[in-house]
C-alpha positions in Angstrom: 142.3 148.3 94.5 138.9 147.3 95.9 137.3 150.4 94.2 139.1 149.6 91.0 138.0 146.0 91.0 134.4 147.0 91.7 134.4 149.6 88.9 135.9 147.2 86.4 133.3 144.5 87.4 130.5 147.0 87.1 131.7 148.1 83.7 131.9 144.6 82.4 128.3 143.9 83.7 127.0 147.0 81.9 128.8 146.2 78.7 127.4 142.6 78.8 123.9 144.0 79.4 124.3 146.5 76.5 125.6 143.7 74.2 122.7 141.4 75.2 120.2 144.3 74.6 121.1 144.5 71.0 119.5 141.2 70.3 115.8 140.3 70.8 115.5 139.0 74.4 114.5 135.5 75.2 111.5 135.6 77.5 110.5 132.6 79.6 107.8 131.9 82.0 108.4 132.0 85.8 106.9 128.6 86.8 103.6 128.8 88.7 103.5 132.6 88.5 100.2 132.8 86.7 97.3 133.5 89.0 93.9 135.0 88.9 94.0 138.0 91.2 91.8 138.6 94.3 90.9 141.7 96.2 90.2 142.5 99.8 87.2 144.8 100.3 86.1 147.4 97.8 82.8 147.4 95.8 80.6 144.5 94.9 82.2 141.5 93.1 80.6 138.8 91.0 81.2 136.2 93.6 81.6 136.5 97.4 81.9 133.6 99.8 82.5 134.8 103.4 81.2 133.9 106.8 78.1 136.1 106.6 77.9 137.1 102.9 77.5 134.7 100.0 76.4 135.2 96.4 77.2 134.2 92.9 76.3 136.6 90.1 76.1 134.7 86.9 74.0 134.3 83.8 73.5 133.9 80.1 71.3 135.9 77.8 67.8 134.5 77.6 66.0 133.8 74.3 64.7 137.0 72.6 61.1 135.9 72.9 61.2 136.1 76.7 61.0 139.2 78.9 62.2 139.9 82.4 62.0 138.8 85.2 63.7 135.7 84.0 63.9 132.2 85.6 67.2 132.4 87.6 67.6 128.6 87.5 67.6 128.7 83.7 69.3 132.0 83.1 71.0 133.0 86.3 71.1 136.3 88.3 73.7 138.6 86.9 73.3 141.3 89.6 72.9 139.0 92.6 73.2 141.1 95.8 74.4 144.1 93.8 72.1 146.2 96.0 70.8 145.8 99.5 67.2 145.5 100.5 67.3 149.2 101.3 68.5 150.1 97.8 72.2 150.8 98.5 75.1 149.5 96.6 76.7 146.6 98.5 80.4 146.0 99.1 82.9 143.2 99.0 83.3 142.3 102.7 86.5 140.1 102.6 88.7 138.5 99.9 87.1 137.8 96.6 88.1 137.1 93.0 88.8 140.4 91.3 85.7 140.6 89.0 84.4 142.7 87.3 87.7 144.6 87.1 89.8 145.2 84.0 92.0 147.6 82.1 94.6 148.1 84.9 97.2 150.8 85.2 99.9 149.6 87.6 103.1 151.2 88.9 105.6 150.3 91.5 106.1 152.2 94.8 109.2 150.5 96.3 108.1 147.0 97.2 104.4 147.8 96.8 102.4 147.8 93.5 99.7 150.4 93.2 96.9 149.8 90.7 94.1 151.9 89.2 91.4 149.6 87.8 88.4 150.0 85.6 85.5 148.6 87.7 82.7 147.8 85.3 79.6 145.6 86.1 78.1 145.0 82.7 75.4 147.5 81.6 75.3 149.0 85.1 78.3 150.9 86.3 81.8 152.1 85.6 84.2 153.6 88.2 87.9 153.8 89.0 89.1 151.8 91.9 92.6 152.0 93.4 94.3 149.2 95.3 97.8 148.1 96.5 99.5 144.8 96.4 102.5 143.4 98.4 102.7 140.1 96.5 103.3 141.4 92.9 99.7 141.6 91.9 98.4 138.2 93.1 96.2 139.9 95.8 95.1 143.5 96.1 93.8 145.6 99.0 91.2 148.2 98.1 92.2 151.9 98.9 89.6 154.0 97.1 86.9 154.4 94.5 85.9 157.5 92.5 84.3 158.9 89.4 81.5 156.4 89.3 78.7 156.5 86.8 75.6 156.2 88.8 74.1 155.6 92.3 71.2 153.4 91.0 70.2 149.8 91.5 69.0 147.4 88.8 65.3 147.2 88.7 65.5 143.4 88.1 68.7 141.6 89.1 67.8 138.7 86.7 67.9 141.0 83.7 71.4 140.8 82.0 70.7 143.9 79.9 69.7 146.0 82.9 66.8 147.5 80.8 65.6 149.5 83.8 67.0 150.9 87.0 65.4 152.0 90.3 65.4 155.8 90.6 63.9 156.7 94.0 61.5 153.9 93.7 60.6 154.6 90.1 61.2 152.1 87.3 63.3 154.1 84.9 64.6 153.1 81.4 68.3 152.5 81.3 69.6 149.7 79.2 66.5 150.0 77.1 67.3 153.7 76.4 70.1 154.2 73.8 70.7 157.7 75.2 71.3 156.5 78.7 74.7 155.5 79.9 74.7 151.8 80.5 78.2 151.1 81.7 79.8 153.8 79.5 81.5 156.1 82.0 85.1 157.1 82.5 87.6 154.3 81.7 91.2 153.4 80.7 92.8 155.2 83.6 96.4 156.4 83.3 98.4 158.3 85.8 101.1 160.8 84.7 103.3 163.2 86.7 104.5 166.3 85.0 106.6 168.9 86.8 105.4 167.7 90.2 101.7 167.6 89.4 100.2 164.1 89.3 97.1 163.7 87.2 94.8 160.8 86.2 93.5 160.6 82.6 90.4 158.8 81.4 88.6 158.0 78.2 85.1 159.5 78.1 82.9 156.6 76.8 79.7 158.6 76.7 77.6 158.5 73.5 78.9 160.9 70.9 82.1 161.5 72.9 84.1 158.2 72.9 87.3 158.3 70.9 86.6 161.8 69.6 86.8 163.9 72.7 90.0 164.7 74.5 90.9 162.7 77.5 89.3 163.7 80.8 91.8 165.0 83.4 91.7 165.2 87.2 94.6 166.2 89.6 95.5 163.6 92.2 96.7 164.0 95.8 99.8 161.6 95.8 100.5 162.3 99.5 97.3 160.6 100.5 97.2 156.8 101.3 94.2 156.8 98.9 95.5 158.2 95.6 91.9 158.9 94.5 91.2 161.0 97.7 89.4 164.2 96.9 88.1 163.1 93.5 84.3 163.3 92.9 82.3 160.2 93.9 80.5 160.5 90.5 82.1 161.6 87.3 78.9 162.6 85.6 76.0 164.9 86.5 73.6 162.0 85.6 73.8 158.7 83.7 70.2 159.1 82.5 69.2 160.8 79.2 66.5 162.7 81.0 69.0 164.0 83.6 71.6 165.5 81.3 73.9 162.5 80.4 76.5 162.6 79.1 77.4 165.8 81.0 80.6 165.5 83.0 80.8 166.9 86.5 81.9 170.6 86.6 85.3 169.9 88.0 86.5 167.9 85.0 89.5 169.1 82.9 90.5 168.0 79.5 93.7 167.6 77.4 94.3 169.4 74.2 96.2 168.3 71.0 95.7 164.5 71.2 94.1 162.9 68.1 91.1 160.6 68.8 92.7 159.4 72.0 91.5 156.1 73.5 94.3 155.1 76.0 97.8 156.2 77.0 100.3 153.3 76.8 103.2 154.9 78.6 105.3 158.0 79.1 109.0 158.9 78.8 110.8 161.9 80.1 112.7 163.4 77.1 114.6 166.5 78.1 112.3 169.2 79.4 109.3 167.5 77.9 107.2 164.4 78.8 106.5 162.2 75.8 103.5 159.8 75.7 102.7 156.9 73.4 99.0 156.5 73.0 96.2 154.7 71.2 94.4 156.8 68.6 91.1 155.2 67.6 89.1 156.5 64.7 85.5 155.3 64.6 84.2 157.5 61.8 84.8 157.0 58.9 87.2 154.3 60.1 88.2 152.0 57.3 85.1 152.4 55.2 87.1 154.2 52.5 89.7 151.4 52.4 89.7 149.0 49.4 87.4 146.0 50.2 90.4 143.6 50.4 91.7 145.8 53.3 88.5 145.5 55.3 87.8 142.6 57.7 85.0 140.2 56.6 82.8 138.6 59.3 84.7 136.2 61.6 85.4 132.8 60.2 83.5 129.7 61.4 86.4 128.4 63.5 86.8 131.7 65.4 86.3 131.5 69.2 83.5 134.1 69.0 81.6 131.9 66.5 82.1 128.8 68.7 80.8 130.7 71.8 77.9 132.6 70.1 77.0 130.1 67.4 77.3 132.9 64.8 79.8 135.1 63.2 80.8 138.6 64.4 80.3 141.3 61.8 83.1 143.4 60.4 84.7 146.1 62.6 85.6 149.3 60.8 87.6 151.1 63.5 91.1 152.3 62.7 93.8 152.3 65.3 97.0 154.4 65.1 99.7 154.3 67.7 100.8 157.9 68.1 103.4 159.9 70.0 102.9 163.3 71.6 104.8 165.7 73.9 103.7 167.9 76.7 105.4 170.4 79.1 102.4 170.8 81.4 100.4 167.5 81.3 97.4 169.3 79.7 98.5 170.6 76.3 100.0 168.0 73.9 101.8 168.4 70.6 101.6 165.6 68.1 104.9 164.0 67.1 103.6 161.6 64.6 102.4 158.0 64.1 104.6 155.1 65.3 105.6 152.5 62.8 106.4 148.8 63.1 103.6 147.9 65.5 100.2 147.5 63.9 99.1 147.3 60.2 95.7 149.1 59.7 95.1 147.3 56.4 96.0 143.7 57.3 93.3 141.0 57.0 95.7 138.2 57.8 94.4 136.1 60.7 97.9 136.2 62.2 98.5 139.9 61.7 98.2 142.8 64.1 95.4 145.1 62.9 94.4 146.5 66.3 96.9 147.2 69.1 94.7 148.7 71.8 96.5 148.5 75.2 99.8 148.0 77.0 102.6 149.6 78.8 106.3 150.7 78.4 109.4 149.5 80.2 112.9 150.8 79.9 115.7 148.6 78.4 119.2 149.0 79.9 120.7 150.2 76.6 118.3 153.2 76.5 115.7 151.7 74.2 112.1 151.0 75.4 110.0 147.8 75.3 106.3 147.7 75.0 104.1 144.8 76.3 100.8 145.1 74.4 97.4 143.5 73.8 96.4 143.1 70.1 94.1 141.3 67.7 92.8 141.2 64.2 89.9 140.0 62.0 89.7 136.8 63.9 87.9 138.7 66.6 86.6 141.8 64.8 87.1 144.0 67.9 89.3 147.0 67.9 90.0 146.6 71.6 92.7 144.1 70.5 92.3 141.3 72.9 93.5 138.1 71.2 97.0 138.0 72.6 99.7 139.7 74.6 102.9 140.5 72.7 106.1 142.5 73.0 107.9 145.1 70.9 110.9 147.3 71.2 112.1 150.7 69.8 114.7 150.3 67.1 117.0 152.9 68.8 117.7 154.3 72.2 115.2 157.0 73.2 116.5 160.5 73.6 113.7 162.5 71.9 110.1 161.9 71.0 111.1 160.9 67.5 112.9 157.9 68.9 109.6 156.5 70.0 108.2 156.4 66.4 110.1 153.4 65.2 109.4 149.9 66.7 109.8 146.2 65.8 107.7 143.4 67.2 109.5 140.6 69.0 106.5 138.5 70.2 103.6 138.7 67.7 100.5 136.7 67.0 102.2 133.4 66.2 104.7 133.5 69.0 102.7 135.2 71.8 103.5 135.7 75.4 99.9 134.8 76.4 96.9 134.1 74.2 93.2 133.3 74.2 92.2 129.8 73.4 93.9 128.2 70.3 91.5 127.7 67.4 92.1 125.6 64.2 91.2 126.2 60.6 90.6 122.7 59.4 90.0 123.8 55.8 93.7 124.1 55.3 96.1 121.2 54.7 97.6 120.7 57.1 95.1 122.3 59.5 96.3 125.8 60.6 96.4 126.6 64.3 96.0 130.2 65.6 98.4 131.0 67.2 100.8 128.8 65.2 103.1 128.3 68.2 102.3 127.7 71.9 102.4 130.9 74.0 105.2 131.4 76.5 102.5 131.2 79.3 100.9 128.0 78.1 98.3 126.6 80.5 94.7 125.3 80.7 92.3 125.2 83.6 93.6 128.5 85.0 90.2 129.7 86.3 89.1 129.6 90.0 85.4 129.8 89.1 83.6 126.5 89.6 80.8 125.1 87.4 78.3 125.9 90.2 79.4 129.5 90.5 79.0 130.3 86.8 75.9 128.1 86.1 73.9 128.1 83.9 76.8 128.8 81.6 78.4 125.7 80.1 81.4 125.7 77.8 80.5 125.3 74.1 83.1 122.6 73.4 85.8 120.5 75.1 89.1 122.4 75.3 87.6 125.9 75.3 86.9 128.4 78.1 89.0 126.7 80.7 91.0 129.9 81.5 89.8 133.2 82.9 91.4 134.7 79.8 90.2 132.1 77.3 88.1 134.7 75.5 90.0 138.0 76.0 93.5 138.9 77.2 94.8 142.4 77.1 96.3 145.5 78.7 99.5 144.0 80.1 101.1 146.2 82.7 104.8 145.5 82.9 106.6 146.2 86.2 110.3 145.8 86.8 110.7 143.2 89.6 114.4 142.4 89.7 117.3 142.3 87.3 115.9 139.1 85.7 112.2 139.3 86.3 109.3 141.4 85.0 105.8 141.2 86.5 102.8 141.5 84.2 99.4 142.5 85.5 96.7 142.0 82.8 93.0 141.7 82.1 91.1 138.7 80.9 87.6 137.4 80.1 86.5 133.8 80.1 84.5 134.3 76.8 85.0 136.9 74.0 81.8 138.9 75.1 80.6 139.3 78.7 77.1 138.2 77.7 78.4 134.7 76.9 79.3 134.1 80.5 78.0 136.7 83.0 79.6 134.9 85.9 83.2 135.0 84.7 84.1 138.3 82.9 86.5 141.2 83.5 89.1 139.6 85.6 92.6 140.7 86.7 95.5 138.3 86.5 99.2 138.2 87.1 102.2 136.3 85.7 106.0 136.8 85.7 108.7 136.4 83.0 112.3 135.7 83.3 114.5 137.9 81.1 118.3 138.0 80.4 119.9 139.3 83.6 120.2 143.1 83.4 118.1 143.4 80.2 115.5 145.8 81.6 116.5 148.8 83.7 115.1 149.5 87.1 112.7 152.5 87.0 114.4 155.8 87.6 113.1 158.4 90.1 109.8 159.7 89.0 108.9 156.9 86.6 
């Protein structure tokens, strides 16, 4: 009788979950779960305050009529203590705010989260950093760093554009040389296991290669405590035009069959295949052949980028398609088509989704899949899609790759989960807010940076730039936490462009959502 009762109760629970899963879920905020993440150890961070090591890297772009070195009191020191007096890259010695990190890939290992982060000091470096968290992403502990772009130090730490680097004591053009790397290395890490082989995939940002080359592939060693163990320290032969940039190191592999890949959003095991959902970004010709009323104009005067920069941002012509592809070996992919119901490549509506550029998948208990995503439109004119975090679901349970082609959006621009600062078009009657409704995670003042730490930056207007994600919010990584909680690790910027506030950009954050009990399924083995 005990077994019968247990089975009946379990069946009722499953039926209730399946019934609930047919309707769009109601997502609510877990109180006080939003936090700006910190990291123990690892490479240099924008700010460090420990017993023996203290610095604040901050700055604003000086007037164009000035040349470096700049007055640090007026314009800051963006690379403060990035290198030691002996010319070596410094490290983060204790616990510091997780900057400049962004574009996370996060997965669960039992009670521990493992993250692979894009470490990217502006105009200087890009590398992949791995870390683990035992508190659902609030704090991280560094485990490894690999595939960095360069070993060089800025010639002048007050120069926000890093025009020159120090190469063996020689002042060498870097930011001033369009053919050198800047901070364009290997980014958008994603880890995928196919038939027992675990690999890490990256976008090659190098000039002439970004969003046209296949993804760069390296095999991982999952049995190591450091998942990046054994990978090359540097991902390129040289970051300098004179040294062969953008030549990848000889051990790099590459996928085949993906179309203009920019980032993988997630993967699903479908029979004897692995199916991926990914961002395909076309830069050329982009939308230049679209009718003019289907191309973004410059950003409107009330846009946040205008408020921060004092000028409009020009039109962006990139075209994003969310595509689906299958693989049996993790290297060779077969296109399965373009997904529908997520983004609209032709919309110029300021509450539309023109660019969906990042996100992750999570399994729903009835067999469908959910997608937490970052997206944007002509209000930002940036195809990275960083205006808000939303949520979508497949229209049917997923058994084959074709089932990942049809989606519908649950939380879009006007009912977001998390958003950049609200802006208002006062030319409309009544004035129109963007977003129209408050986000589920609705806060202000969520930024641990103090005015002294980010000086000489000052917010452009009252009510703006008070959150570490006020200017950008994207790449939500959804992790099943328990039967009614999902954890989201994401990236944010205080201002739309790093140059607006060089003391508060590329941050990692964490929040949690309550969902109907049993709505999401716990990850199965191998996910």
